[in-house]
N, C-alpha and C positions, 0 to 999 in steps of 0.2 A: 160054197156050193150046197145049196139046199140045206143050209144050217150046219153042214158038216165042215170040219177043217180038213181038207184034203192035203195030202203030201204034194210036194212040187211035182213029183213024178206022176202021180194020179192026175194032177191038173194038166200036165203036158200031154198025157195019154188022151184025156178027154178032148183037148184042142186038136190033137192029131186025128182022132176019129171024126170029129166034127168037120175039120178041114177036108178030110177025104170025102165025106158025104156031100159037102158043098161042091167039090171038084167033080165028083161023079155026076151031080145034077146039072151044074152050070157049064162044066168043062172049061177049057181055056178060051181066051178071046175077049174077055171083058176087061174094063178098066180096073185098076187097083181098088178104087173107091167102092165098086160093086162087091168085091170079095171082102173088103173090110166091113161093109154094112151087113153082108150075109153072115160072116163069122160073129159079129157083134150080136145080131138078132138071135142067132141060134144059141149062143152062150147065155144071153139074158133069159131066154126061154127055159134053159136048163138050171137057172138060179145062180149062175156064175156072175160075180161082180166084175164087169168089164167096162172100161171107159175109153171111148174113142178119142183120138187126137189129144191125148192127155199131155199137158205141158210138164216138162221136167227141166229143172234149172241146171246149168253147167257152171261149176265153181272152179276157181283156181285153188291151189294148195292152201293159200292163206284165207280162203273164204270169199274172195272177190268174185262177184257174179259176172260171168262173161256173157251170158245170154240164156236162151232156152231153145229147146227143140220140142217137137211134138211126136210122142210115140204113137204109132198107128193104133195100138191097143195096150192098155195097162190092165192086166188081169189079176184080180184078187190082191191088188196093191203089192205084188211081189214078182210079177213076170211081165217082161216087155215082149210084145209080139210085133215084129216088123213084117209087113206084107208087101209082096212084089207081084207084078203081073207082066213078066218078061219071058223071053225065050230061054235064057240061061242066067243063072246067078253068077255075078261077076265078083272079083275080089273087092271092089268098092262096096258092094252090098254087105259083105262079111265085115269089112272095116267099119261100116256104118253101125251095125248092131253091136260090135265090140266097143266102139266109141261111146255109144249110148249106155252100155253097161258100166264102162269105166267112169264116165262123168256123172251118172245118176246114182252110182253105188248100189245098183241092183245086181244080184249075182246071176240071175237066170234070164235067158232070152231065147225066143224062137224066131227063126227066119223062115218064112213060108212063101213059096212061089207058086201061084196058081196059074201063071201064064204059059206054061209048057204043057204038052200033052200028058206028061207024067208029073204028078204033084211032088213038090220038093219041100221037105221040112227038115230043118237041122236045129238041134238044141245047142246052146252055148252056155257054159258056166264059167264065170270069171270071179274068182275070189279077190278081194281087195288087196291081199298080200302078194298075189301072183302077178308077175309081169306078163305071163303068157296065158292064153285061155285054155281051158280043158275042153277039147273038142270031141 
């Protein structure tokens, strides 16, 4: 972030503020891809390293590759951002971000829903030694 090493909490705060500004401007009603591009564009303008549709490999315990999935945004190579544009967040959406964290070995994730009249953002922390997430 502009040459500074921000803490994960500072990074999440910046993404929250940026997401709120996007939601205030665009409101709900657009496709997920529009919100993804808007967040990417604004983060890049702020000097944040953000990569869209970044492939992450899913491994078995023994290192066997099962496949890959694509994180909506990978931010500063340490935060997965999953973006939704729906009326309500479902348990499947939470399971998705938790699965991404477990399989990729990233500890921090944000689930953001731009699709409702009120912006939804939830941070997830999953340490590799934990079986359950810190919500």
